[in-house]
VMD Tcl script that draws the C-alpha trace (Angstrom):
set ca {
  {76.80 -55.04 -4.26}
  {78.22 -52.26 -2.11}
  {81.78 -51.05 -2.43}
  {83.91 -50.34 0.62}
  {83.23 -46.62 0.17}
  {79.48 -47.19 -0.03}
  {79.63 -49.36 3.11}
  {81.47 -46.62 5.01}
  {79.06 -44.05 3.59}
  {76.19 -45.88 5.26}
  {77.79 -47.10 8.49}
  {79.58 -43.95 9.68}
  {76.52 -41.65 9.38}
  {74.39 -44.29 11.16}
  {76.65 -43.73 14.19}
  {76.27 -39.95 13.92}
  {79.77 -39.73 12.41}
  {81.58 -40.75 15.57}
  {83.61 -43.67 16.87}
  {81.25 -46.03 18.65}
  {83.88 -46.60 21.37}
  {85.58 -43.26 22.09}
  {83.04 -40.91 20.41}
  {85.75 -39.20 18.30}
  {83.94 -37.08 15.69}
  {86.73 -36.45 13.17}
  {85.25 -38.14 10.09}
  {88.64 -38.35 8.36}
  {89.80 -40.59 11.22}
  {86.76 -42.91 11.11}
  {86.42 -46.28 9.40}
  {83.53 -48.64 8.85}
  {84.65 -51.90 10.46}
  {83.01 -55.19 9.56}
  {81.82 -57.31 12.47}
  {81.83 -60.38 10.25}
  {84.56 -60.17 7.63}
  {83.87 -59.65 3.94}
  {85.52 -63.01 3.31}
  {82.99 -64.81 5.54}
  {79.76 -66.16 4.05}
  {77.79 -63.94 6.47}
  {80.03 -60.94 5.78}
  {77.50 -58.83 3.94}
  {78.05 -55.05 3.64}
  {75.00 -54.17 5.75}
  {74.92 -51.40 8.36}
  {74.03 -54.06 10.97}
  {77.34 -55.77 10.14}
  {79.34 -52.61 10.72}
  {80.75 -50.44 13.46}
  {81.99 -46.88 13.09}
  {85.46 -46.93 14.64}
  {88.37 -44.51 14.75}
  {91.57 -45.82 13.20}
  {93.05 -46.95 16.54}
  {89.93 -48.79 17.67}
  {89.42 -50.32 14.23}
  {92.95 -51.75 14.29}
  {92.47 -53.02 17.87}
  {89.12 -54.59 16.88}
  {90.63 -56.29 13.83}
  {93.49 -57.64 15.97}
  {91.06 -58.94 18.67}
  {92.52 -56.58 21.26}
  {89.08 -55.05 21.80}
  {85.64 -56.44 21.13}
  {82.01 -55.42 21.42}
  {79.80 -57.80 23.37}
  {76.28 -58.74 22.24}
  {75.11 -56.45 25.08}
  {76.87 -53.56 23.30}
  {79.71 -53.15 25.77}
  {83.41 -52.76 25.04}
  {85.69 -55.61 26.11}
  {89.42 -55.03 26.26}
  {91.80 -57.98 25.98}
  {93.07 -59.22 29.36}
  {96.60 -58.92 27.93}
  {96.08 -55.21 27.38}
  {94.43 -54.73 30.77}
  {97.56 -56.09 32.47}
  {100.00 -54.09 30.36}
  {101.49 -50.70 31.19}
  {102.59 -48.74 28.14}
  {101.75 -45.10 28.56}
  {98.73 -42.81 28.32}
  {97.31 -44.16 25.06}
  {97.04 -47.69 26.45}
  {95.64 -46.35 29.74}
  {92.94 -44.56 27.75}
  {92.12 -47.76 25.83}
  {91.96 -49.78 29.07}
  {89.44 -47.28 30.45}
  {86.85 -48.32 27.86}
  {86.59 -51.88 29.22}
  {82.95 -52.48 30.22}
  {81.71 -49.17 28.80}
  {78.65 -49.15 26.56}
  {79.11 -48.21 22.92}
  {77.37 -45.34 21.15}
  {74.54 -46.93 19.18}
  {72.83 -45.73 16.03}
  {69.58 -43.95 16.79}
  {67.65 -46.16 14.37}
  {67.15 -49.62 15.87}
  {67.29 -51.09 12.36}
  {70.92 -49.90 12.09}
  {72.17 -51.30 15.40}
  {74.85 -54.00 15.28}
  {73.50 -57.51 14.89}
  {73.83 -59.21 18.32}
  {74.31 -62.62 16.68}
  {77.27 -61.38 14.68}
  {78.66 -59.64 17.76}
  {78.28 -62.89 19.74}
  {80.20 -64.81 17.08}
  {82.96 -62.19 16.96}
  {83.07 -61.96 20.77}
  {83.48 -65.76 21.03}
  {86.51 -65.48 18.71}
  {87.87 -62.65 20.89}
  {87.50 -64.81 24.02}
  {89.17 -67.80 22.36}
  {92.16 -65.66 21.42}
  {92.27 -64.11 24.90}
  {92.39 -67.56 26.52}
  {95.11 -68.88 24.17}
}
mol new
graphics top color blue
foreach p $ca { graphics top sphere $p radius 0.5 }
foreach p [lrange $ca 0 end-1] q [lrange $ca 1 end] { graphics top cylinder $p $q radius 0.2 }
display resetview
């Protein structure tokens, strides 16, 4: 069984120590985000169930304000796309439709099935 620290120690280096969305390379600002939650039956601490995200993108991902599609593209919540709230939000909006930075090793890339499940949840929340 991997601890949270061990999970991060495997996921973040797999993404070349950068945020998969914005490419920020400040390791102290990076987190290993679970695609499928620890609490879920499928929520294993595998690299393929993780994304290296900066603190802002991790929080937005956890709150279903951004998602990663099974085609490895960023999706920003329609609510956020319509909002105007300064330069930080404008920067976040600019990632909509952009491809993520993927691990070089194919075996470490995010599991498309898990991404599809998480993306479906994102869409359901966006339509609510």
